[in-house]
VOGU-3710 file (C-alpha; in Angstrom, 3 decimals, decimal comma):
1> xxxxxxxxxx> 83,004/7,729/81,022  83,023/3,950/81,039  83,393/2,557/84,521  84,994/-0,846/84,928  83,381/-2,604/87,892  86,137/-5,237/87,856  89,001/-2,771/88,205  91,120/-2,877/91,349  89,997/-0,364/93,951  92,159/2,715/94,264
11> xxxxxxxxxx> 93,330/3,726/97,693  93,410/7,347/98,794  96,729/9,194/98,684  96,963/9,490/102,459  95,509/7,081/104,978  92,835/8,590/107,150  91,388/10,798/104,428  87,751/10,221/103,604  86,952/8,739/100,202  83,691/10,629/99,716
21> xxxxxxxxxx> 83,939/13,754/97,549  81,970/15,924/99,962  84,096/14,948/102,939  87,243/15,563/100,885  85,979/19,028/99,981  85,443/19,795/103,662  89,044/18,716/104,345  90,277/21,361/101,866  88,654/24,220/103,807  90,828/26,170/106,272
31> xxxxxxxxxx> 89,960/26,110/109,950  90,089/29,159/112,230  93,776/28,769/113,087  94,768/28,594/109,413  92,713/31,707/108,701  94,406/33,475/111,612  97,815/32,530/110,195  96,796/34,005/106,830  95,531/37,209/108,413  98,706/37,521/110,504
41> xxxxxxxxxx> 100,829/37,143/107,367  98,849/39,854/105,578  99,134/42,173/108,609  102,879/41,538/108,658  103,065/42,510/104,993  101,198/45,728/105,717  103,568/46,481/108,613  106,546/46,000/106,289  105,019/48,439/103,811  104,617/50,986/106,630
51> xxxxxxxxxx> 108,286/50,456/107,521  109,195/51,127/103,904  107,057/54,270/103,864  108,875/55,487/106,960  112,173/55,415/105,091  110,649/56,976/101,969  109,126/59,861/103,927  112,301/60,464/105,932  114,065/61,756/102,844  117,166/59,641/103,382
61> xxxxxxxxxx> 119,120/58,973/100,209  121,720/56,492/99,099  122,108/52,985/97,853  121,815/51,456/101,316  118,468/53,146/101,946  117,252/52,136/98,492  118,297/48,551/99,204  116,445/48,612/102,534  113,299/49,958/100,893  113,459/47,259/98,222
71> xxxxxxxxxx> 113,958/44,621/100,916  110,910/45,875/102,822  108,781/45,721/99,680  110,012/42,235/98,734  109,355/40,926/102,239  105,868/42,494/102,166  105,114/40,798/98,834  106,386/37,512/100,252  104,142/37,904/103,302  101,105/38,565/101,107
81> xxxxxxxxxx> 101,948/35,415/99,124  102,314/33,459/102,366  98,872/34,619/103,500  97,395/33,476/100,189  99,257/30,163/100,159  98,581/29,180/103,749  94,834/29,725/103,502  94,854/27,840/100,199  96,552/24,767/101,649  99,890/25,105/99,877
91> xxxxxxxxxx> 102,647/23,625/102,029  105,630/25,316/100,310  104,267/28,692/101,393  104,361/27,573/105,030  108,044/26,743/104,572  108,528/30,137/102,924  106,857/31,676/105,974  109,403/29,982/108,239  112,167/31,547/106,139  110,669/35,039/105,860
101> xxxxxxxxxx> 109,556/35,495/109,490  113,114/35,789/110,907  113,890/38,327/108,174  110,835/40,305/109,290  112,108/40,145/112,862  115,540/41,464/111,903  114,122/44,230/109,717  111,696/45,213/112,471  114,532/45,321/114,981  116,438/47,642/112,668
111> xxxxxxxxxx> 113,398/49,894/112,302  112,906/49,904/116,072  116,536/50,906/116,611  116,084/53,817/114,198  113,277/55,130/116,378  109,975/53,942/114,910  107,521/52,035/117,063  106,244/50,127/114,039  109,337/47,982/114,633  107,792/46,567/117,825
121> xxxxxxxxxx> 104,589/45,769/115,963  106,493/44,091/113,132  108,624/42,078/115,543  105,605/40,849/117,468  103,907/39,924/114,194  107,008/37,969/113,148  106,778/35,930/116,351  103,040/35,463/115,874  103,673/34,286/112,302  106,161/31,682/113,476
131> xxxxxxxxxx> 103,837/30,367/116,181  100,761/30,192/113,949  102,622/28,638/111,034  104,042/26,021/113,377  100,585/25,239/114,723  98,958/25,088/111,294  101,606/23,187/109,351  99,891/19,797/109,614  96,452/21,193/108,742  97,807/23,055/105,697
141> xxxxxxxxxx> 99,565/19,879/104,576  96,354/17,891/105,040  94,433/20,501/103,027  96,922/20,160/100,167  96,760/16,374/100,228  92,945/16,475/100,214  93,014/18,831/97,208  95,357/16,482/95,350  93,101/13,542/96,182  90,055/15,438/94,877
151> xxxxxxxx> 91,877/16,141/91,610  92,863/12,493/91,356  89,292/11,340/91,937  87,966/13,823/89,380  90,507/12,661/86,809  89,721/9,036/87,611  85,970/9,613/87,237  86,331/11,271/83,838
//
């Protein structure tokens, strides 16, 4: 609580970030492109769940089918996490999105080859994910840095 007026000034974590708390808070908010990337990731997760339901309802049995269903569910969970992380300004989730999107494309291609049109939708969403994550990477990183700076300022003020 005691403030030392003679202490050396502390510089922000990243140059170019505002030092005012209100402006820092505004930097942590997602813009429209980041929100679109989050929504696209959630839609991709839903598409993967529909792909899984297609295999469940087909009545196919065996370890390979069970492995495919588990893969669809794991990729859907990863896509939901990517949607949450990207809109929250967490950079590792963007990197995870770059890893998961090609898997979504391959799984969607497999589903399309088996005769379901949801494969086209999933493949197009995988491409959309890659494009939007590439466009939003710097903004998500900046959001994370602004959040870390706000925490540092709050800890410094206390």
